[in-house]
C-alpha positions in Angstrom: 1.0 -6.0 30.4 -0.9 -2.9 29.2 0.3 0.6 28.6 -2.1 3.3 27.6 -1.2 6.4 25.6 -3.3 9.3 24.4 -3.9 7.7 21.0 -2.6 4.1 21.5 -3.0 1.1 23.7 0.0 -1.3 23.9 -0.6 -4.9 25.2 2.3 -7.3 25.6 1.6 -11.0 26.3 3.7 -14.1 25.6 6.1 -12.4 23.2 3.3 -10.8 21.2 2.7 -7.0 21.3 -0.7 -5.7 20.2 -0.6 -2.0 19.3 -4.1 -0.6 19.0 -4.8 2.8 17.4 -7.3 4.2 19.8 -8.9 7.3 18.4 -12.2 5.9 17.1 -14.2 9.1 17.7 -11.9 10.8 15.1 -12.0 7.7 12.8 -8.4 7.1 13.9 -7.1 10.1 12.0 -3.3 10.6 12.4 -2.0 13.8 13.9 1.4 14.8 15.3 0.6 13.3 18.7 -0.2 10.0 17.0 3.1 10.0 15.3 5.2 11.1 18.2 3.6 8.5 20.4 4.2 5.9 17.7 7.9 6.8 17.8 8.1 6.4 21.5 6.3 3.0 21.4 8.5 1.8 18.5 11.7 2.7 20.5 10.3 0.8 23.5 9.4 -2.2 21.4 12.8 -2.3 19.8 14.5 -2.4 23.2 12.2 -5.1 24.6 13.7 -8.6 23.9 10.5 -10.2 25.1 8.6 -8.9 22.1 9.0 -11.1 19.1 6.1 -10.0 16.9 3.9 -6.9 16.7 0.2 -6.7 15.6 -1.1 -3.3 14.6 -4.9 -2.8 14.7 -7.4 -0.1 15.3 -10.5 0.4 17.6 -13.8 1.2 15.9 -15.1 0.5 12.4 -12.4 2.4 10.5 -8.8 1.5 10.6 -7.8 5.1 9.8 -9.3 7.9 7.8 -5.8 9.2 7.2 -3.9 12.3 8.2 -5.9 14.8 10.4 -6.8 17.9 8.3 -5.3 20.0 11.1 -1.9 18.6 10.3 -2.3 19.3 6.6 -3.8 22.7 7.2 -0.7 23.7 9.3 1.4 23.5 6.1 -0.3 26.5 4.7 1.8 29.7 5.0 4.9 27.9 6.3 8.3 29.0 5.1 9.8 26.4 2.7 12.7 25.5 5.0 10.4 25.2 8.0 8.0 23.1 5.9 10.8 20.7 4.8 12.0 20.3 8.3 8.5 19.7 9.8 7.6 17.2 7.1 10.8 15.3 7.5 10.1 15.2 11.2 6.7 13.6 10.8 8.0 11.1 8.2 10.7 10.0 10.6 8.2 8.2 12.9 6.9 6.0 10.0 10.5 5.3 9.0 11.3 4.3 12.6 8.3 1.9 12.8 9.0 0.4 9.4 12.6 -0.3 10.4 11.5 -2.1 13.7 13.6 -5.3 13.6 10.6 -7.5 14.5 7.8 -8.8 12.2 4.8 -6.5 12.1 1.3 -7.4 11.0 -1.5 -4.9 10.3 -5.2 -6.0 10.8 -7.2 -3.8 8.5 -10.9 -3.1 8.8 -13.3 -0.5 7.1 -11.8 2.5 5.4 -8.0 2.6 5.2 -7.3 6.1 3.8 -4.2 8.1 2.9 -1.7 8.2 5.8 -3.6 5.2 7.3 -2.7 3.1 4.3 0.9 4.3 4.4 1.1 3.3 8.1 -0.2 -0.1 7.2 2.4 -0.3 4.5 5.1 0.2 7.2 4.1 -3.3 8.4 5.5 -6.4 6.9 2.1 -8.1 6.4 -1.5 -6.9 6.0 -4.6 -8.9 6.7 -7.8 -7.3 5.6 -11.4 -7.8 6.5 -13.9 -8.1 3.7 -15.2 -4.6 4.3 -11.9 -2.9 3.7 -11.8 0.0 1.2 -8.3 1.5 0.5 -7.9 5.0 -0.9 -5.0 7.4 -1.4 -7.1 10.6 -2.2 -4.3 13.2 -1.6 -4.2 14.3 -5.3 -7.8 15.6 -4.9 -6.4 18.0 -2.2 -3.5 19.0 -4.5 -1.1 17.1 -2.3 1.4 14.4 -3.2 1.4 11.1 -1.2 3.9 12.7 1.2 4.3 9.8 3.6 5.6 7.1 1.3 4.7 6.8 -2.4 7.8 4.5 -2.6 6.2 2.2 0.0 3.2 1.4 -2.0 5.2 1.2 -5.3 7.4 -1.4 -3.8 4.4 -3.5 -2.7 2.1 -3.3 -5.8 4.3 -2.0 -8.6 4.3 1.2 -10.7 1.2 0.6 -12.8 -1.2 -0.1 -9.9 0.4 2.7 -7.8 -0.2 5.2 -10.6 -3.8 4.2 -10.8 -4.3 4.6 -7.0 -2.2 7.7 -6.5 -2.7 9.8 -9.7 -6.5 9.1 -9.8 -7.1 8.8 -6.1 -9.0 5.6 -7.0 -10.6 3.4 -4.3 -9.7 -0.3 -4.0 -11.8 -2.9 -2.3 -10.5 -5.9 -0.3 -10.5 -8.4 -3.1 -8.8 -6.1 -5.5 -6.2 -5.2 -2.8 -5.5 -9.0 -2.5 -5.3 -9.4 -6.3 -2.7 -6.6 -6.6 -0.7 -7.7 -3.6 -1.6 -4.8 -1.3 -2.8 -7.2 1.4 -1.7 -10.7 2.1 -5.1 -12.2 3.1 -8.8 -11.2 3.1 -11.0 -12.7 5.8 -14.5 -12.2 7.2 -14.7 -9.2 9.6 -15.7 -11.5 12.5 -12.6 -13.6 12.0 -10.1 -10.7 11.5 -8.7 -10.8 15.0 -8.4 -14.6 15.2 -6.8 -14.9 11.7 -4.4 -12.1 12.5 -3.3 -13.7 15.8 -3.0 -17.0 14.1 -0.7 -15.4 11.5 1.3 -13.8 14.3 1.6 -17.0 16.2 3.8 -18.5 13.4 6.6 -16.1 14.5 6.5 -17.4 18.0 7.8 -20.7 16.8 10.8 -19.0 15.1 14.1 -17.5 16.4 13.2 -13.8 16.8 16.7 -12.5 16.2 17.0 -14.4 12.9 13.6 -13.2 11.9 14.6 -9.6 12.7 17.9 -9.9 10.7 16.0 -11.4 7.7 13.6 -8.4 7.8 16.5 -5.9 7.9 18.3 -7.6 5.0 15.2 -7.5 2.9 14.3 -3.9 3.7 17.8 -2.4 3.5 18.9 -4.6 0.6 16.0 -3.5 -1.6 17.0 0.2 -1.4 20.1 1.5 0.3 19.0 5.2 0.5 15.8 7.2 0.9 16.3 9.6 -1.9 12.8 9.0 -3.1 11.3 10.4 0.2 13.6 13.4 0.0 12.2 13.9 -3.5 8.7 13.8 -2.1 9.5 16.6 0.3 11.0 18.7 -2.4 8.1 18.1 -4.8 5.5 18.9 -2.2 7.5 22.1 -1.3 7.0 23.2 -4.9 3.2 22.7 -4.6 3.0 24.5 -1.3 2.9 28.0 -2.9 0.5 27.1 -5.7 -3.1 28.4 -6.0 -4.5 24.9 -6.2 -3.0 23.8 -2.9 -4.4 26.8 -1.1 -7.7 26.4 -2.9 -7.9 22.7 -2.0 -7.4 23.5 1.7 -9.7 26.5 1.7 -12.5 24.7 0.0 -12.3 21.8 2.4 -12.7 24.0 5.4 -15.4 26.0 3.7 -17.2 22.8 2.6 -17.5 23.8 -1.1 -16.3 22.4 -4.4 -12.7 23.4 -5.1 -11.9 25.4 -8.3 -8.6 24.2 -9.5 -6.6 26.3 -12.1 -3.5 24.3 -12.6 -1.3 27.0 -11.2 
């Protein structure tokens, strides 16, 4: 069974749901429509007892180039309370997908940037093609990693997270495997087959028990999301700075930004 959305394609067959990010002409950049549709799809999957496992992948040669600049640009000039409310709203869809009580597996190929990496981190497992390059470049735009610094910290630890987040450093597939950012690295031509083989394991297990195990692991590790609230407050402080406005302006004007630390 196939259901098409503006930015997604959902296929469900034999207890396996394949959710395909389908915005290749935009390098699968994430905008508000992407997130709102992801929320609707997640709710549908959570209510469907015939879905036991979910595979997340993307069409094209780029898993995701991150958050669409239009979404970031919309932050400029917002009142602080409006900004907090809007950011919490966008974050809620990642939270919802992450909490889906079914195993989720991301098949990664090509660039996996910013919000695209955070979306992949909402999955329980990540299988990467050999051409994968991961980057969290938000600091270069005078932005914190506003969609889940805690997610990457939980996966790869503080030291590796600081290197990626504070320097905006790129990580290739083998390094990603070494630090635990991905579970497997496979040749690009075998990505789909290997991902489906991984997913197939869950079809031999009781789905409710698997879901409960996931919930216990996720909720037991941290019982509140104070860290994400801190991200919203921290970014709200940056919103009024010269460097944030300069970063956005220089991006649109295609020139080198002139940061002043204020």
